[in-house]
C-alpha positions, 0 to 999 in steps of 0.5 A: 967167347964162352957166355952160360948161366947155370940154368937159363935156356939160350935160344937164337935171340941172343942173351942181354949178357953177352950181347955186351961182348959181340962188338969184340968177340964172337959169342959162344952162349952155351946151354949147360946138361938140361938147359935147351936143347942140350944133354940129359942128366943122368945123375943129380952130380951131373947138374953142379957148377963143377960138372958144368966146368968139365962139360965146358972143357969138353966144348972147348976142346970139341971146338978145337980152340987151344984158349978163350974168354970166359963171361957170367953173370949171377950163376954163370960167375962159377966159371972162375973155378975153370979159372982153376981147373983149366987156367992154362986154357983161360985168356981172361974172365969176366965175373958181373954180379955173382953174390957171395955165397954168405949174401944168399943165405945171411942178407934180408934184402937177397930175394933167395933170403927167407927172411927176404918179405917177397920171398916166398912170392919167388918160391912160388914163382919158380916151383910155376914155372916147372908147370908142364902145362903152364900157358905160353902167356903166362910163362912170359907174365910169370918171367917178367914177374921174377925178372922185376923181383930180382931188379933194384929198380923194377920200374926200369924194366921194361927199358932194361929189357928193350930187345928182342931177346927172350931166354927161359930157366930149365924147368928145374934150376932148383935142382942146380942151385942145390 
């Protein structure tokens, strides 16, 4: 099973979402372009969701799989596009919490909507992540705050994120979101 996300940087510690599948599947966490130690984009279009699908297909071919499974959440839900382009190579696709664009654009309940009361703070946190000089301790603090802003029940953060899993965010998520 392939698990990916448009701007998460996976490492050897794993991923909370992927963890749900490890008992039944061999899970491949894939860092897309410009995340982790993956290939860098030479052109902005290479950071698009469609290009990510083409890259994933190249990975499937390189691994020698006739078919594989996908699971994605949030922007990882873009994997539905893989099923449109390459249905013959897909056994199944699990998509969770992949909100429609209209929700982000039109619902003030969405943290990425400019009318949300904490929208500006989320934008500040996203910009802070791009700073190369940010100390690791401060980066961790900002990550916790950013995650809590996205949770329905932020007071459950410690309960929900109790495993020793540490995922980074690409320094250029705003490029990937357009």
